[in-house]
DSSP file (Angstrom, degrees, kcal/mol; ACC not computed):
  #  RESIDUE AA STRUCTURE BP1 BP2  ACC     N-H-->O    O-->H-N    N-H-->O    O-->H-N    TCO  KAPPA ALPHA  PHI   PSI    X-CA   Y-CA   Z-CA
    1    1 A E    >         0   0    0      0, 0.0     3,-1.9     0, 0.0    64,-0.1   0.000 360.0 360.0 360.0 119.0   16.4   13.6   17.3
    2    2 A P  T 3   +     0   0    0      0, 0.0    63,-0.3     0, 0.0     0, 0.0   0.779 360.0  52.5 -57.2 -28.9   14.6   16.9   15.9
    3    3 A S  T 3  S+     0   0    0     61,-0.1     0, 0.0     2,-0.1     0, 0.0   0.551  86.1 112.6 -89.1  -4.2   16.4   16.8   12.6
    4    4 A D    <   -     0   0    0     -3,-1.9    61,-2.1    60,-0.1     2,-0.4  -0.288  50.0-159.5 -64.2 149.8   15.4   13.1   11.9
    5    5 A Q  E     -A   64   0A   0     59,-0.2     2,-0.7    61,-0.0    -2,-0.1  -0.982  18.4-132.0-128.3 143.8   13.1   12.3    9.1
    6    6 A L  E     -A   63   0A   0     57,-3.2    57,-2.3    -2,-0.4     2,-0.4  -0.877  30.9-150.7 -91.6 117.9   10.9    9.3    8.4
    7    7 A L  E     -A   62   0A   0     -2,-0.7     2,-0.4    55,-0.2    55,-0.2  -0.758  13.1-170.6 -91.9 133.3   11.6    8.4    4.7
    8    8 A V  E     -A   61   0A   0     53,-2.6    53,-2.8    -2,-0.4     2,-0.4  -0.966   2.8-164.7-128.5 111.5    8.9    6.8    2.7
    9    9 A A  E     +A   60   0A   0     -2,-0.4     2,-0.3    51,-0.2    51,-0.2  -0.821  21.4 151.4-101.7 135.1    9.6    5.4   -0.8
   10   10 A W  E     -A   59   0A   0     49,-2.4    49,-2.7    -2,-0.4     2,-0.3  -0.962  20.8-164.1-150.5 163.7    6.8    4.6   -3.3
   11   11 A D  E     -A   58   0A   0     -2,-0.3     2,-0.4    47,-0.2    47,-0.2  -0.967   8.2-150.2-144.9 164.4    6.1    4.5   -6.9
   12   12 A I  E     -A   57   0A   0     45,-2.2    45,-2.2    -2,-0.3     2,-0.3  -0.998  18.9-175.8-135.0 132.9    3.1    4.3   -9.1
   13   13 A C  E     -A   56   0A   0     -2,-0.4     2,-0.3    43,-0.2    43,-0.2  -0.918   7.3-173.1-133.7 154.2    3.1    2.6  -12.5
   14   14 A A  E     -A   55   0A   0     41,-2.5    41,-2.6    -2,-0.3     2,-0.2  -0.995  34.0-101.5-145.2 148.4    0.7    2.1  -15.4
   15   15 A D  E >   -A   54   0A   0     -2,-0.3     3,-2.3     3,-0.3    39,-0.2  -0.497  31.0-130.2 -62.0 131.0    0.6    0.2  -18.6
   16   16 A S  T 3  S+     0   0    0     37,-3.6     3,-0.4     1,-0.3    -1,-0.1   0.684 108.7  57.4 -64.9 -12.7    1.4    2.4  -21.5
   17   17 A K  T 3  S+     0   0    0     36,-0.3    -1,-0.3     1,-0.2    37,-0.1   0.628 116.0  35.4 -82.9 -14.7   -1.7    1.2  -23.3
   18   18 A R  S <  S+     0   0    0     -3,-2.3    -3,-0.3     2,-0.0    -1,-0.2  -0.389  81.6 165.8-137.7  57.5   -3.9    2.3  -20.4
   19   19 A L        -     0   0    0     -3,-0.4     3,-0.1    -5,-0.1    -3,-0.1  -0.411  43.1-102.5 -76.6 147.6   -2.3    5.5  -19.0
   20   20 A P        -     0   0    0      0, 0.0    -1,-0.1     0, 0.0     3,-0.1  -0.295  51.5 -88.2 -59.2 154.0   -4.3    7.8  -16.6
   21   21 A P    >   -     0   0    0      0, 0.0     3,-1.2     0, 0.0    66,-0.0  -0.269  50.5 -87.8 -66.5 152.2   -5.8   10.9  -18.3
   22   22 A A  T 3  S+     0   0    0      1,-0.2    60,-0.4    -3,-0.1     0, 0.0  -0.303 113.5  36.1 -54.3 141.8   -3.8   14.2  -18.5
   23   23 A G  T 3  S+     0   0    0      1,-0.3    -1,-0.2    23,-0.3     2,-0.1   0.537  80.0 152.0  89.7   5.8   -4.1   16.4  -15.6
   24   24 A S    <   -     0   0    0     -3,-1.2    22,-2.6    22,-0.2     2,-0.3  -0.442  29.4-152.0 -71.8 150.5   -4.3   13.5  -13.0
   25   25 A V  E     -CD  45  80B   0     55,-2.4    55,-2.6    20,-0.2     2,-0.5  -0.879   5.5-139.3-124.9 149.0   -3.0   14.4   -9.5
   26   26 A I  E     -CD  44  79B   0     18,-3.6    18,-2.7    -2,-0.3     2,-0.3  -0.932  16.8-170.8-109.3 134.1   -1.5   12.2   -6.8
   27   27 A T  E     - D   0  78B   0     51,-2.8    51,-2.7    -2,-0.5     2,-0.4  -0.928   3.2-163.0-118.8 147.5   -2.4   12.6   -3.1
   28   28 A R  E     +CD  41  77B   0     13,-0.5    13,-2.2    -2,-0.3     2,-0.3  -0.996  11.6 172.9-134.5 129.5   -0.6   11.0   -0.2
   29   29 A H  E     -CD  40  76B   0     47,-2.2    47,-3.2    -2,-0.4     2,-0.5  -0.978  28.6-136.1-132.9 147.9   -2.0   10.6    3.3
   30   30 A V  E     -CD  39  75B   0      9,-2.9     8,-2.7    -2,-0.3     9,-1.4  -0.935  29.1-162.5 -98.5 125.8   -0.8    8.8    6.4
   31   31 A V  E     -CD  37  74B   0     43,-2.6    43,-1.9    -2,-0.5     6,-0.2  -0.945   9.8-132.4-119.0 122.6   -3.9    7.1    8.0
   32   32 A S  E >   - D   0  73B   0      4,-2.9     3,-2.1    -2,-0.4    41,-0.2  -0.131  34.8 -97.1 -64.0 166.9   -4.1    5.8   11.6
   33   33 A E  T 3  S+     0   0    0     39,-0.6    -1,-0.1     1,-0.3    40,-0.1   0.790 125.8  54.8 -55.7 -30.2   -5.4    2.3   12.6
   34   34 A D  T 3  S-     0   0    0      2,-0.1    -1,-0.3     1,-0.0    -2,-0.1   0.401 123.8-102.7 -87.6   4.7   -8.8    3.9   13.3
   35   35 A G  S <  S+     0   0    0     -3,-2.1     2,-0.2     1,-0.3    -2,-0.1   0.445  74.6 138.0  95.7  -3.2   -9.0    5.4    9.8
   36   36 A N        -     0   0    0      1,-0.1    -4,-2.9    -5,-0.0     2,-0.6  -0.574  57.9-120.4 -82.4 140.6   -8.2    9.0   10.6
   37   37 A V  E     +C   31   0B   0     -2,-0.2    -6,-0.2    -6,-0.2     3,-0.1  -0.701  35.4 172.8 -78.9 120.0   -5.9   11.0    8.4
   38   38 A V  E     +     0   0B   0     -8,-2.7     2,-0.3    -2,-0.6    -7,-0.2   0.592  64.7  18.4-106.1 -14.7   -2.9   12.0   10.6
   39   39 A H  E     -C   30   0B   0     -9,-1.4    -9,-2.9     2,-0.0     2,-0.4  -0.946  62.7-165.7-157.6 134.8   -0.6   13.6    8.1
   40   40 A E  E     -C   29   0B   0     -2,-0.3     2,-0.3   -11,-0.2   -11,-0.2  -0.919   7.8-152.7-120.2 148.5   -1.1   14.9    4.6
   41   41 A M  E     -C   28   0B   0    -13,-2.2   -13,-0.5    -2,-0.4     3,-0.1  -0.835  36.1 -86.1-115.0 158.6    1.4   15.7    2.0
   42   42 A D  E     -     0   0B   0     -2,-0.3    -1,-0.1     1,-0.1   -16,-0.0  -0.303  52.4-101.7 -62.5 145.3    1.1   18.3   -0.8
   43   43 A D  E     -     0   0B   0    -16,-0.1     2,-0.3   -18,-0.0   -16,-0.2  -0.279  36.1-151.5 -65.1 149.2   -0.5   17.0   -4.0
   44   44 A L  E     -C   26   0B   0    -18,-2.7   -18,-3.6    -3,-0.1     2,-0.3  -0.937  17.8-113.0-123.1 150.6    1.7   16.1   -6.9
   45   45 A D  E     -C   25   0B   0     -2,-0.3     2,-0.5   -20,-0.2   -20,-0.2  -0.618  39.2-111.8 -73.8 136.4    1.0   16.2  -10.7
   46   46 A L        +     0   0    0    -22,-2.6   -23,-0.3    -2,-0.3     2,-0.3  -0.610  44.6 170.9 -71.6 119.9    1.0   12.7  -12.1
   47   47 A A        -     0   0    0     -2,-0.5     2,-0.2     2,-0.0     9,-0.1  -0.679  10.3-170.9-136.7  79.1    4.1   12.5  -14.3
   48   48 A L        -     0   0    0     -2,-0.3     2,-0.3     9,-0.1     9,-0.2  -0.474   8.0-170.3 -69.0 139.2    4.8    9.0  -15.5
   49   49 A T  B     +B   56   0A   0      7,-3.1     7,-2.3    -2,-0.2     2,-0.2  -0.857  28.6  88.0-128.4 166.6    8.1    8.4  -17.3
   50   50 A G        -     0   0    0     -2,-0.3     5,-0.1     5,-0.2    -2,-0.0  -0.515  53.2-129.7 128.5 161.7    9.6    5.6  -19.2
   51   51 A T  S    S+     0   0    0     -2,-0.2     4,-0.1     3,-0.1    -1,-0.1   0.457  79.8  77.3-123.0  -6.1    9.8    4.4  -22.8
   52   52 A G  S    S-     0   0    0      2,-0.5   -36,-0.1     1,-0.0     0, 0.0   0.010 105.7 -73.7 -91.5-160.6    8.9    0.6  -22.3
   53   53 A R  S    S+     0   0    0    -38,-0.1   -37,-3.6   -37,-0.1     2,-0.4   0.815 117.4  59.9 -72.4 -29.6    5.5   -0.9  -21.8
   54   54 A M  E     -A   15   0A   0    -39,-0.2    -2,-0.5   -38,-0.1     2,-0.4  -0.862  66.0-163.9 -98.5 132.1    5.3    0.3  -18.1
   55   55 A R  E     +A   14   0A   0    -41,-2.6   -41,-2.5    -2,-0.4     2,-0.3  -0.945  17.9 180.0-114.7 139.1    5.5    4.0  -17.2
   56   56 A C  E     -AB  13  49A   0     -7,-2.3    -7,-3.1    -2,-0.4     2,-0.4  -0.907  26.6-152.0-138.9 157.8    6.2    4.9  -13.6
   57   57 A Q  E     -A   12   0A   0    -45,-2.2   -45,-2.2    -2,-0.3     2,-0.4  -0.992  20.0-163.9-130.5 129.4    6.7    7.8  -11.2
   58   58 A T  E     +A   11   0A   0     -2,-0.4     2,-0.4   -47,-0.2   -47,-0.2  -0.911   9.2 178.5-118.3 145.0    8.9    7.3   -8.2
   59   59 A R  E     -A   10   0A   0    -49,-2.7   -49,-2.4    -2,-0.4     2,-0.6  -0.998  24.2-153.7-148.6 141.9    9.1    9.4   -5.0
   60   60 A L  E     -A    9   0A   0     -2,-0.4   -51,-0.2   -51,-0.2     2,-0.2  -0.934  25.7-168.0-115.3 103.5   10.9    9.6   -1.8
   61   61 A D  E     -A    8   0A   0    -53,-2.8   -53,-2.6    -2,-0.6     2,-0.4  -0.610   5.7-151.3 -87.2 150.0    8.8   11.4    0.7
   62   62 A S  E     -A    7   0A   0     -2,-0.2   -55,-0.2   -55,-0.2    -2,-0.0  -0.980   6.0-164.6-123.2 142.3    9.9   12.6    4.1
   63   63 A I  E     -A    6   0A   0    -57,-2.3   -57,-3.2    -2,-0.4     3,-0.1  -0.983  31.9-113.2-121.7 124.2    7.9   13.2    7.3
   64   64 A P  E >   -A    5   0A   0      0, 0.0     3,-1.9     0, 0.0     4,-0.3  -0.132  39.4 -92.9 -61.2 148.8    9.5   15.2   10.0
   65   65 A S  T 3  S+     0   0    0    -61,-2.1   -60,-0.0   -63,-0.3     0, 0.0  -0.310 109.8  26.3 -57.3 141.4   10.4   13.6   13.2
   66   66 A G  T 3  S+     0   0    0      2,-0.3    -1,-0.2    -3,-0.1     3,-0.1   0.350  87.9 106.8  83.5  -3.9    7.7   13.8   15.9
   67   67 A T  S <  S+     0   0    0     -3,-1.9     2,-0.4     1,-0.1    -2,-0.1   0.889  81.2  39.9 -71.6 -37.7    4.9   14.0   13.4
   68   68 A L  S    S-     0   0    0     -4,-0.3    -2,-0.3    -5,-0.1    -1,-0.1  -0.923  78.4-135.5-114.2 136.7    3.8   10.4   14.1
   69   69 A R        -     0   0    0     -2,-0.4    27,-0.1     1,-0.1     2,-0.1  -0.332  48.2 -75.7 -71.7 164.2    3.6    8.6   17.4
   70   70 A A  S    S+     0   0    0     27,-0.1     2,-0.3    -2,-0.1    27,-0.2  -0.452  90.1  82.3 -59.5 134.4    4.9    5.0   17.5
   71   71 A G  E    S- E   0  96B   0     25,-2.4    25,-2.7    -2,-0.1     2,-0.4  -0.951  79.0 -54.7 158.9-173.0    2.4    2.7   16.0
   72   72 A E  E     + E   0  95B   0     -2,-0.3   -39,-0.6    23,-0.2     2,-0.2  -0.831  52.4 163.1-100.8 135.7    1.0    1.2   12.8
   73   73 A Y  E     -DE  32  94B   0     21,-2.6    21,-2.1    -2,-0.4     2,-0.4  -0.768  31.2-124.9-134.7 174.5   -0.3    3.4   10.0
   74   74 A L  E     -DE  31  93B   0    -43,-1.9   -43,-2.6    -2,-0.2     2,-0.8  -1.000  11.8-143.6-121.9 135.4   -1.1    3.1    6.3
   75   75 A L  E     -DE  30  92B   0     17,-2.8    17,-2.3    -2,-0.4     2,-0.6  -0.886  22.0-160.7 -89.0 116.1    0.4    5.3    3.6
   76   76 A R  E     -DE  29  91B   0    -47,-3.2   -47,-2.2    -2,-0.8     2,-0.5  -0.906   8.4-172.0-105.6 112.5   -2.4    5.8    1.2
   77   77 A V  E     -DE  28  90B   0     13,-3.1    13,-2.3    -2,-0.6     2,-0.4  -0.901   9.0-179.9-103.2 124.7   -1.4    6.9   -2.3
   78   78 A V  E     -DE  27  89B   0    -51,-2.7   -51,-2.8    -2,-0.5     2,-0.5  -0.987  18.1-158.1-131.3 133.7   -4.3    8.0   -4.7
   79   79 A A  E     -DE  26  88B   0      9,-2.7     8,-3.4    -2,-0.4     9,-1.7  -0.941  19.1-175.8-107.4 133.3   -4.3    9.2   -8.2
   80   80 A T  E     -DE  25  86B   0    -55,-2.6   -55,-2.4    -2,-0.5     6,-0.2  -0.916  21.2-121.3-123.1 149.0   -7.3   11.2   -9.3
   81   81 A D    >   -     0   0    0      4,-2.6     3,-2.4    -2,-0.3   -58,-0.1  -0.265  44.4 -88.1 -78.4 177.5   -8.3   12.6  -12.7
   82   82 A S  T 3  S+     0   0    0    -60,-0.4    -1,-0.1     1,-0.3   -59,-0.1   0.731 130.2  51.6 -64.6 -20.9   -9.0   16.3  -13.3
   83   83 A S  T 3  S-     0   0    0      2,-0.1    -1,-0.3     0, 0.0   -59,-0.0   0.382 123.1-103.1 -97.3   8.5  -12.7   15.8  -12.2
   84   84 A G  S <  S+     0   0    0     -3,-2.4     2,-0.3     1,-0.3    -2,-0.1   0.530  71.1 147.3  88.1   4.9  -11.7   14.1   -8.9
   85   85 A G        -     0   0    0      1,-0.1    -4,-2.6     2,-0.0     2,-0.3  -0.555  55.5-110.5 -72.5 136.3  -12.4   10.7  -10.0
   86   86 A E  E     +E   80   0B   0     -2,-0.3    -6,-0.3    -6,-0.2     3,-0.1  -0.524  37.7 173.3 -72.0 126.3  -10.1    7.9   -8.5
   87   87 A V  E     -     0   0B   0     -8,-3.4     2,-0.3     1,-0.4    -7,-0.2   0.770  68.7  -6.1 -97.5 -40.1   -7.9    6.5  -11.2
   88   88 A A  E     -E   79   0B   0     -9,-1.7    -9,-2.7     2,-0.0    -1,-0.4  -0.986  60.2-171.9-154.8 150.9   -5.7    4.3   -8.8
   89   89 A E  E     +E   78   0B   0     -2,-0.3     2,-0.3   -11,-0.2   -11,-0.2  -0.993   5.2 174.7-145.2 141.6   -5.3    3.7   -5.1
   90   90 A R  E     -E   77   0B   0    -13,-2.3   -13,-3.1    -2,-0.3     2,-0.4  -0.964   8.9-165.7-147.5 136.9   -2.8    1.8   -3.0
   91   91 A S  E     -E   76   0B   0     -2,-0.3   -15,-0.2   -15,-0.2    -2,-0.0  -0.965  10.2-176.7-116.2 138.6   -2.3    1.5    0.7
   92   92 A V  E     -E   75   0B   0    -17,-2.3   -17,-2.8    -2,-0.4    -2,-0.0  -0.981  31.7-100.2-132.6 146.9    0.7    0.1    2.3
   93   93 A P  E     -E   74   0B   0      0, 0.0     2,-0.4     0, 0.0   -19,-0.2  -0.286  32.1-167.8 -62.6 147.4    1.6   -0.5    5.9
   94   94 A L  E     -E   73   0B   0    -21,-2.1   -21,-2.6     2,-0.0     2,-0.5  -0.956   2.1-164.0-136.2 114.7    3.8    2.0    7.7
   95   95 A L  E     -E   72   0B   0     -2,-0.4     2,-0.5   -23,-0.2   -23,-0.2  -0.891   3.6-171.4-109.4 130.1    5.3    1.1   11.0
   96   96 A V  E      E   71   0B   0    -25,-2.7   -25,-2.4    -2,-0.5    -2,-0.0  -0.966 360.0 360.0-118.6 119.8    6.8    3.8   13.3
   97   97 A D              0   0    0     -2,-0.5   -27,-0.1   -27,-0.2    -1,-0.1   0.418 360.0 360.0-126.6 360.0    8.7    2.8   16.3
């Protein structure tokens, strides 16, 4: 269906005593089994919220139908500081059928 979307929910959290530096950015890529980036999403400013010990940012991304063929992928979420240094990285499996 052309109007269908693949929805991908993710969050990134940090201990309030060790927060990433101001100006950090989040990038999200879908990576194929052979390691190629097959879909990129616009960068986001890192904006952690919360008042307790853990501060988090939650997001629901959508990928248009037909963007990815059936198969196994990784969603790679990376936070980088203003100089481009990696602050945090997480890759999670993404199955499209």
